VEXTI-123982 format. One record per residue: x, y, z of N, C-alpha, C in turn; residue number from 1. Coordinates in steps of 0.1 Angstrom, whole numbers, plus 5000, padded with zeros to 4 digits. Layout:
BEGIN
n_x:n_y:n_z:ca_x:ca_y:ca_z:c_x:c_y:c_z:pos
X:Y:Z:X:Y:Z:X:Y:Z:NUM
...
This chain:
BEGIN
n_x:n_y:n_z:ca_x:ca_y:ca_z:c_x:c_y:c_z:pos
6765:2394:6046:6752:2393:6037:6744:2383:6045:1
6731:2385:6045:6721:2377:6051:6721:2364:6044:2
6723:2353:6053:6724:2340:6046:6711:2335:6039:3
6700:2341:6042:6688:2336:6035:6686:2342:6023:4
6693:2353:6019:6693:2358:6006:6698:2350:5995:5
6693:2350:5984:6696:2342:5972:6704:2352:5961:6
6715:2347:5958:6724:2354:5947:6716:2353:5935:7
6717:2363:5924:6711:2365:5911:6713:2351:5904:8
6724:2345:5906:6726:2333:5897:6718:2321:5902:9
6716:2321:5916:6708:2310:5922:6694:2312:5918:10
6689:2324:5919:6676:2328:5915:6674:2323:5900:11
6682:2327:5892:6681:2324:5878:6682:2308:5876:12
6690:2302:5882:6690:2287:5882:6677:2281:5886:13
6673:2285:5899:6662:2278:5905:6648:2281:5897:14
6649:2294:5891:6636:2297:5884:6635:2294:5869:15
6646:2292:5865:6647:2288:5850:6648:2300:5841:16
6649:2311:5846:6652:2323:5840:6667:2328:5838:17
6670:2336:5829:6684:2340:5829:6685:2353:5837:18
6697:2355:5842:6700:2368:5850:6695:2380:5843:19
6697:2381:5831:6692:2392:5822:6678:2393:5822:20
6671:2382:5822:6655:2383:5823:6652:2390:5837:21
6659:2386:5848:6655:2389:5859:6658:2406:5861:22
6670:2409:5855:6672:2424:5854:6663:2432:5846:23
6657:2426:5835:6648:2431:5827:6635:2432:5835:24
6631:2424:5843:6620:2423:5852:6621:2435:5862:25
6633:2436:5867:6635:2447:5877:6634:2460:5869:26
6639:2462:5858:6638:2475:5850:6623:2478:5849:27
6614:2468:5846:6600:2470:5844:6592:2472:5857:28
6599:2471:5869:6593:2472:5881:6585:2459:5886:29
6589:2449:5880:6581:2435:5882:6589:2428:5895:30
6601:2430:5896:6609:2424:5907:6616:2434:5913:31
6623:2431:5925:6631:2441:5932:6641:2432:5939:32
6654:2435:5939:6663:2428:5947:6663:2433:5962:33
6667:2424:5970:6668:2429:5984:6679:2437:5987:34
6690:2435:5979:6702:2443:5981:6712:2437:5971:35
6726:2439:5976:6737:2435:5968:6748:2429:5977:36
6754:2420:5969:6765:2412:5975:6778:2416:5966:37
6784:2428:5968:6794:2432:5960:6785:2439:5946:38
6788:2434:5935:6781:2438:5924:6767:2430:5919:39
6767:2419:5927:6755:2409:5922:6743:2412:5931:40
6733:2412:5924:6720:2413:5931:6716:2402:5940:41
6710:2406:5950:6706:2395:5961:6690:2395:5962:42
6684:2383:5964:6669:2385:5966:6665:2376:5977:43
6653:2380:5982:6645:2372:5992:6641:2358:5984:44
6642:2349:5993:6636:2336:5986:6622:2336:5980:45
6614:2345:5986:6601:2345:5980:6599:2350:5965:46
6611:2357:5960:6612:2359:5946:6610:2348:5938:47
6612:2337:5942:6611:2326:5933:6597:2323:5929:48
6586:2329:5936:6573:2328:5931:6569:2337:5920:49
6577:2348:5921:6572:2358:5911:6574:2355:5895:50
6586:2347:5891:6586:2346:5877:6576:2337:5873:51
6569:2328:5880:6558:2320:5875:6546:2328:5873:52
6545:2338:5883:6532:2348:5881:6535:2356:5868:53
6547:2362:5865:6550:2371:5855:6549:2362:5842:54
6553:2349:5841:6552:2340:5829:6538:2337:5826:55
6529:2335:5837:6515:2331:5835:6508:2345:5829:56
6511:2356:5834:6505:2368:5829:6510:2372:5816:57
6522:2369:5812:6527:2371:5798:6520:2362:5789:58
6518:2349:5794:6513:2340:5784:6497:2344:5782:59
6492:2349:5792:6477:2355:5787:6477:2368:5780:60
6490:2373:5777:6487:2385:5768:6489:2398:5776:61
6492:2398:5787:6494:2412:5796:6507:2418:5792:62
6508:2430:5789:6521:2437:5787:6528:2439:5800:63
6538:2443:5802:6547:2445:5814:6539:2456:5823:64
6534:2467:5817:6529:2476:5827:6516:2471:5833:65
6507:2462:5826:6496:2457:5833:6500:2444:5843:66
6510:2438:5840:6516:2427:5850:6520:2434:5861:67
6525:2445:5861:6529:2453:5874:6516:2455:5880:68
6507:2460:5875:6493:2463:5881:6487:2449:5887:69
6487:2438:5879:6483:2425:5882:6489:2421:5896:70
6502:2422:5897:6510:2418:5908:6507:2425:5922:71
6501:2437:5919:6497:2443:5931:6484:2447:5933:72
6474:2439:5924:6461:2442:5924:6453:2438:5937:73
6443:2449:5940:6434:2448:5951:6421:2445:5945:74
6411:2439:5953:6398:2435:5949:6390:2447:5945:75
6394:2460:5947:6386:2471:5942:6390:2477:5928:76
6401:2469:5923:6407:2474:5909:6396:2467:5898:77
6384:2476:5897:6375:2470:5886:6380:2468:5873:78
6387:2478:5867:6393:2478:5854:6402:2465:5852:79
6410:2462:5862:6420:2451:5859:6411:2437:5861:80
6401:2437:5868:6393:2425:5871:6386:2423:5857:81
6381:2433:5850:6374:2434:5837:6384:2429:5827:82
6396:2433:5826:6406:2429:5817:6410:2415:5819:83
6411:2410:5831:6414:2396:5836:6404:2387:5829:84
6391:2390:5832:6380:2382:5828:6380:2382:5814:85
6383:2392:5806:6384:2393:5792:6396:2383:5787:86
6407:2384:5793:6418:2375:5790:6414:2360:5793:87
6406:2357:5803:6403:2344:5806:6394:2338:5796:88
6388:2346:5788:6380:2339:5775:6389:2336:5764:89
6400:2342:5762:6410:2338:5752:6412:2323:5751:90
6418:2318:5761:6421:2304:5762:6408:2294:5756:91
6397:2298:5760:6386:2290:5758:6382:2290:5743:92
6384:2302:5737:6382:2305:5721:6392:2297:5714:93
6405:2299:5719:6416:2290:5712:6415:2276:5712:94
6410:2271:5726:6407:2257:5726:6397:2252:5717:95
6387:2260:5714:6376:2256:5707:6381:2256:5691:96
6389:2266:5688:6395:2265:5674:6405:2253:5672:97
6412:2251:5681:6422:2240:5681:6414:2227:5681:98
6403:2225:5688:6395:2213:5688:6390:2210:5675:99
6383:2221:5668:6378:2219:5655:6390:2215:5645:100
6402:2221:5646:6412:2217:5637:6416:2203:5639:101
6417:2200:5650:6421:2185:5655:6411:2177:5649:102
6398:2178:5650:6388:2170:5645:6388:2170:5630:103
6391:2181:5623:6391:2180:5608:6403:2171:5605:104
6414:2174:5611:6425:2165:5607:6423:2150:5610:105
6418:2146:5621:6414:2134:5624:6406:2127:5613:106
6395:2135:5608:6387:2131:5598:6395:2128:5585:107
6404:2137:5581:6412:2136:5570:6420:2124:5570:108
6424:2119:5583:6433:2108:5583:6426:2094:5581:109
6413:2095:5583:6405:2082:5580:6395:2083:5569:110
6394:2094:5562:6383:2097:5552:6388:2089:5541:111
6378:2082:5533:6381:2075:5522:6375:2080:5508:112
6370:2093:5511:6365:2101:5498:6375:2104:5489:113
6372:2104:5476:6381:2107:5465:6378:2120:5459:114
6387:2130:5460:6398:2132:5469:6394:2137:5481:115
6401:2135:5491:6396:2139:5506:6393:2154:5506:116
6399:2164:5500:6394:2176:5500:6380:2181:5495:117
6374:2169:5488:6361:2172:5483:6350:2167:5491:118
6355:2159:5502:6347:2152:5511:6337:2163:5518:119
6324:2160:5517:6315:2171:5523:6318:2172:5539:120
6321:2161:5545:6323:2162:5561:6335:2169:5563:121
6346:2168:5555:6359:2174:5557:6358:2189:5553:122
6350:2192:5542:6348:2206:5540:6341:2214:5551:123
6331:2206:5557:6324:2212:5569:6333:2215:5581:124
6343:2203:5583:6351:2205:5593:6361:2216:5592:125
6366:2216:5581:6375:2226:5577:6369:2241:5578:126
6357:2241:5572:6350:2254:5574:6347:2260:5587:127
6347:2250:5596:6344:2253:5610:6358:2258:5617:128
6369:2256:5611:6382:2259:5615:6385:2276:5612:129
6384:2282:5622:6387:2297:5619:6400:2300:5614:130
6401:2310:5604:6415:2313:5600:6423:2318:5611:131
6418:2323:5623:6426:2329:5634:6432:2318:5642:132
6429:2305:5638:6437:2294:5645:6451:2293:5640:133
6453:2300:5628:6467:2299:5622:6476:2309:5631:134
6488:2304:5630:6498:2313:5637:6499:2326:5629:135
6504:2338:5634:6505:2349:5625:6514:2349:5613:136
6524:2340:5614:6533:2340:5604:6529:2329:5592:137
6518:2323:5594:6514:2315:5584:6502:2323:5575:138
6503:2319:5562:6495:2325:5554:6481:2321:5557:139
6470:2328:5556:6456:2324:5557:6449:2322:5544:140
């Protein structure tokens, strides 16, 4: 075995992923082992960069098929560039909603209006917080 290759357990340990996650990414075409040492997959050390890229893309909402395209993207891939630019706007929008939510909660924490929920400033602040700031499992 090439001494520079990493065993799947070492990759899992160093990347913070499970071996099953690495196998899942392989099934989806997002990673590829360099070979095998017996029954265990082995990887080139540069595989350690890949989980961070995949995690970033997943956090941005890209499905596995698009992540595969993202990982091999060329400057000429206009469609992927368009989708990436659209995804880049999402965190800004979420940040705005969360900032408004934070501001309304801070106001409620110091408001002396009786009752707080009738405070015009609080109502205005809460009205500025979009219902989409709630997580999907919370009632709106």
